[in-house]
N, C-alpha and C positions, 0 to 999 in steps of 0.2 A: 504492500500500498505507499502511497505517495506521502512521506511527512511534510508538513506544513511550520515552517519555521516562525517564532513569534512574530519577527520583522514583518514578516507576509501576512501575517494574521491581523495584526495590527492596520497594516497598509489596507487590507480587504475592508476591515470594518469602517475605515475612515472613508475611503474613496466608493463604496458601495452605499454608502447610506446607512448601514445596519447597526452603526454606534456614532454617536455624535463626539469625537475623541477630543476636539478642542472645548466641548463642555466639560467632558471628563476632567481632562487636564486641569481647566479653571478650578473643579469642584476638590480635586486634589491638592492643588496648591494653596486654594482657600483655607482648607483644612489644617495644613501644615505651616501657617501663618503665624500663630502665636508663637511656635518655637524657632522660626526663622527670626522673628523681632528678637528674640531673647539672645539668640547667637550673635545677630548684629551689634545690640547692645554690648556684649561681650569682645566683641572684634573678632568674631570665629567665623571661617567660611566654610570650613570642613569637617562635618558632624554628623551624627546619625541620632536620628530620632525613632523612639520606641513607642508603639501604639497599636492596639487591638491586636498583638501578637505578630505585628511585622516589624521591621526593621527599615526604616527609610535614610539610604545613604545620601548626604548632600555633600558635593564638592565643588568651591569656588560658587556656592550659593546657587548650583544645579543640581536637582534632585536625579540621581545618576542611575539608580535602582534601588528596588525593594526586594528584600530578603523576607525569608521566614524567619522567626524569632532564633532558631536554632542554627542557622545558615552563618557562617564565616563570610565577610567581604573577599572578594576573588575567589571565591569557591563556588562551584556550580552543582546542583544537586541533581543526580542521575534521574532519569526519567524513564520508569518502568516500560 
């Protein structure tokens, strides 16, 4: 069976109109804003936000990945 990459899936959802990617992006950014402001006040641009069993990795004020709480940054979980 053909495998579909995460990148391709996101592009499909966006370009087919199956999901409103920009709306999701804005919702996610808004939900993390309080933590971003705290980091900004502390002069920190690289940090991890832990919420709802997930870890949001921010580098240079850009959310770069979302990990499950037991995953280490830089390590990928194998998919069965």
